[in-house]
N, C-alpha and C positions, 0 to 999 in steps of 0.2 A: 724595431718591431713596429709593424703597422698599428695604428690606433685601435682598429677593430680587434686585432689579435691580443693587444695589451689588455683591452677591456675584458676580453674573454678569459685571459689568464687571471685577471683580478676576480672575475665572477666565480671562478672555480677554486679560488684560494691559493693559486700558485704564486702570486705576488701580492704585496700589501698596498702598493700605491701605483697610480698611473698619473704621470705628469708630462707636460709638454717639454720638449728638449731644452728650452730656455729657462725652465724652472728646475731642471735636474740637479744642479749643484746646490741650489737653495734647499731643496727637499733632502738631499743627501746630508747636508750640514745640519739640518734640523734633526734628522734621525741620529746622526753622530753625537750631537749635543745631548739628546735624550739618553743615549747609551752611556756617555761619559758621566752623566749626573745620576746614573742608577747605582744601586748597591753593587760594589765590585764582586762580591762573592756570587751574587745572582747572575751577573754578566758572564763570569767564567763558567759557571755551571750550565747556563743556557747554551753557551758555545760548545761545550763538551757534548751536551745532549743532541744538538744539531749534527755534530760530527758523527756520533754513533748511530743516529737515526738513519743515516745514509748507508751504513754498513750492516745493519742488523734487520731482522724482521720486526714487525710492529710490537709483538708481545715482549720479545727480548729487549727492545729499545725502551719500552715503558718500564720494565723492571729495572733496567740500568739507570734510567732517568730518576726513578725513586731513590736509588742508592746515591746518585750524584747530588740530588737536592736535599737529602735528609740532613746533612750537616749545615746546609744553608738555613733551613727552617729552624734549627736549634742554635743559631749563631747570635752573637751580640747585635749584629746588624738587623736581624729579624726582630729582636726585641726593641731596638731603636726605631725601626720602621713603624711598629705598632704604637709605640709611645708617641712618636711624632704625629701620627694620624689622630690619635685621641686628643693631643694637645693642639691640633690644627696648625702645625708648623712644618717646615721642611726638615727632613731627616739629616743627621750628620753621620754619614757612613764612615765606619772605622776599618772596614775590610777584614773583620774578624767576627 
């Protein structure tokens, strides 16, 4: 993609990052590391929401997203995340 087109795509929110080709693998690994270190239930739910968002209208997708994330918000990981934030430490994700 041309640099100008990439910047335009970034400006309208179509993409999250614009990097030079020699920085691509480094940025991809940075993003992958962030995903791997995130709460597993949240990662799975986010992936499901992205998949359904491409198949449904906006209202239906938002309703479905709520249903997908509801168990995540009520999970042990959600409580651990809040506890870790209050205690100023990294969370220990359990995947439940």
